[in-house]
TIVEX-404390 format. One line per 10 residues: number of its first residue (from 1); for each residue x negated, y negated, z of N, C-alpha, C, O. Coordinates in Angstrom, 2 decimals. Atoms other than C-alpha are relative to their C-alpha. Layout:
! residues N
NUM	X Y Z X Y Z X Y Z X Y Z | ...
END
This chain:
! residues 58
1	0.41 0.25 0.99 32.53 49.59 58.73 -0.29 -1.13 -0.89 -0.62 -1.21 -2.08 | 0.17 1.33 0.54 32.26 46.37 58.12 -1.62 0.29 0.60 -2.59 0.23 -0.16 | 1.54 0.01 -0.38 29.00 46.86 60.07 -0.91 0.67 -1.20 -1.86 0.03 -1.65 | 0.76 -0.98 0.71 27.74 50.09 57.56 0.12 -1.08 -0.96 -0.97 -1.49 -1.37 | 0.34 0.88 1.65 28.68 47.47 54.43 -1.00 -1.25 0.06 -1.45 -1.75 -0.97 | 0.92 0.76 0.04 26.31 44.83 56.19 -1.16 0.69 -0.17 -1.97 -0.05 -0.72 | 1.20 -0.34 -0.02 23.50 46.97 56.26 0.00 0.63 -1.36 -0.99 0.34 -2.03 | -0.02 -0.66 1.75 24.29 48.97 52.65 -0.89 -1.88 -0.68 -1.94 -2.29 -1.16 | 0.56 1.65 1.07 23.97 45.02 51.26 -1.23 -0.22 0.41 -1.85 -0.75 -0.51 | 1.54 0.56 -0.49 20.55 44.38 53.10 -0.98 0.92 -0.89 -1.98 0.66 -1.55
11	0.98 -1.14 1.00 19.48 47.89 51.52 -0.20 -0.74 -1.45 -1.25 -0.99 -2.04 | -0.13 -0.19 1.76 20.55 47.13 48.00 -0.85 -1.61 0.08 -1.99 -1.25 -0.24 | 0.43 0.59 0.17 19.20 43.58 48.12 -1.42 -0.15 0.65 -1.93 -1.23 0.38 | 1.85 -0.41 0.06 15.10 44.73 49.56 0.15 0.40 -1.18 -0.45 0.01 -2.19 | 0.32 -1.52 1.40 16.03 47.74 47.11 -0.35 -0.95 -1.40 -1.29 -0.63 -2.12 | 0.49 0.83 1.43 16.16 44.65 43.95 -0.70 -0.21 0.44 -1.59 0.62 0.26 | 1.45 1.10 -0.04 13.70 42.43 45.18 -0.91 0.99 -0.12 -1.81 0.76 -0.92 | 1.48 -1.04 -0.04 11.29 45.33 45.58 -0.30 1.03 -1.49 -1.42 1.29 -1.91 | -0.16 -0.53 1.38 12.35 47.34 42.13 -0.63 -1.35 -1.18 -1.32 -1.19 -2.19 | 0.54 0.73 1.16 11.67 44.07 40.32 -1.89 -0.40 0.01 -2.70 -0.62 -0.89
21	1.45 0.41 -0.59 8.25 43.32 42.32 -0.85 1.32 -1.01 -1.72 1.13 -1.85 | 0.77 -0.80 0.85 7.11 46.52 40.80 0.36 -0.10 -1.49 -0.58 0.14 -2.24 | -0.10 -0.40 1.92 8.75 46.53 36.80 -0.81 -1.66 -0.03 -1.74 -1.89 -0.80 | 0.88 1.14 1.23 7.50 42.92 36.32 -1.55 -0.16 0.77 -2.45 -0.75 0.17 | 1.40 0.61 -0.16 4.35 42.64 38.44 -0.49 1.16 -0.03 -1.65 0.98 -0.43 | 0.84 -1.43 -0.35 3.24 46.80 39.00 0.08 -0.19 1.11 -0.88 0.53 1.40 | 0.17 -0.09 -1.36 3.55 46.27 42.58 -0.33 1.43 -0.21 0.04 2.00 -1.24 | 0.14 -1.74 -0.56 2.52 49.95 43.68 1.02 0.07 1.65 1.70 1.04 1.98 | 0.09 0.03 -1.81 3.36 49.19 47.63 1.95 -0.60 0.02 2.81 -0.11 0.75 | -1.16 0.35 0.66 6.68 47.03 45.90 0.87 1.42 -0.51 2.09 1.47 -0.40
31	-1.37 -1.12 0.96 8.26 50.50 43.98 -0.12 1.35 1.69 0.66 2.27 1.91 | -0.41 -0.96 -1.19 7.47 52.46 47.61 1.15 -0.03 0.76 1.87 0.90 1.14 | -0.82 0.87 -0.98 9.58 49.95 49.58 1.16 0.50 -0.74 2.10 0.97 -0.11 | -1.41 -0.08 0.61 12.18 50.48 47.00 -0.04 1.42 -0.50 0.56 1.48 -1.57 | -0.67 -1.37 0.00 12.43 54.17 46.80 -0.01 0.28 1.67 0.41 1.42 1.85 | -0.40 -0.27 -1.78 12.63 54.34 50.97 1.30 -1.12 -0.11 2.21 -0.94 0.69 | -1.44 0.74 -0.27 15.48 51.48 50.29 0.97 0.79 -0.60 2.05 0.75 -0.01 | -1.05 -0.78 0.69 17.45 53.77 47.95 -0.39 1.23 0.77 -0.36 1.84 -0.29 | -0.56 -0.93 -0.97 17.29 56.83 50.55 0.26 -0.44 0.92 0.15 0.46 1.74 | -0.49 0.36 -0.70 18.48 54.75 52.87 1.43 -0.74 -0.77 2.45 -0.87 -0.10
41	-1.36 0.83 0.26 21.23 52.87 50.83 0.84 2.00 -0.41 2.06 2.01 -0.23 | -0.03 -1.16 0.43 21.62 57.13 49.63 1.11 0.66 1.15 2.20 1.17 0.92 | -0.67 -0.28 -1.28 22.69 57.86 53.45 1.43 -0.94 0.02 2.61 -0.63 0.15 | -1.34 0.84 -0.55 24.94 55.11 53.87 1.21 -0.11 -1.09 2.32 -0.49 -0.72 | -0.79 -0.48 1.00 26.78 55.70 50.94 1.17 1.19 0.49 2.40 1.24 0.60 | -0.48 -1.62 -0.36 27.58 59.18 51.94 0.41 -0.38 1.37 1.63 -0.23 1.28 | -0.46 0.56 -0.48 28.19 57.78 55.22 1.38 -0.70 -0.21 2.10 -0.52 0.77 | -0.83 1.71 0.53 30.93 54.69 53.56 1.04 1.44 -0.66 2.26 1.26 -0.61 | -0.81 -0.80 0.93 32.31 58.18 51.43 0.70 0.59 1.29 1.86 0.94 1.09 | -0.57 -0.71 -0.81 33.00 59.70 55.09 0.68 -0.62 0.10 1.58 -0.46 -0.72
51	-0.47 0.75 -0.15 34.40 56.67 56.76 1.06 0.21 -0.97 1.86 1.14 -0.83 | -0.74 0.82 1.39 36.24 55.49 53.71 1.33 1.55 -0.41 2.35 1.34 -1.07 | -0.73 -1.40 -0.02 38.02 59.58 53.79 0.46 -0.39 0.92 1.46 -1.04 0.60 | -0.58 0.42 -1.60 38.91 58.79 57.39 0.98 -0.80 -0.07 2.09 -0.60 0.42 | -1.01 1.63 -0.14 40.68 55.76 57.07 1.01 0.36 -1.15 2.21 0.39 -0.86 | -0.94 -0.23 0.68 42.26 56.59 54.06 1.37 1.24 0.52 2.57 1.10 0.32 | -1.04 -0.79 -1.18 44.08 59.58 56.33 1.23 -0.33 0.99 2.21 0.18 1.53 | -0.75 0.31 -1.01 45.13 57.40 58.15 1.60 -0.37 -0.14 2.25 -0.66 0.86
END
């Protein structure tokens, strides 16, 4: 689960950075990178939920 959290934190940092660049500077490429990171975050959160539920059943 630690590896999953580390990956999620990395994507969250990337998302925050790129979303800020899009909002602050109107950088369209940064917006695309932020959207891509958000999709990865979504996948990781679903996996986290699955692992968390399995862990809590033990």
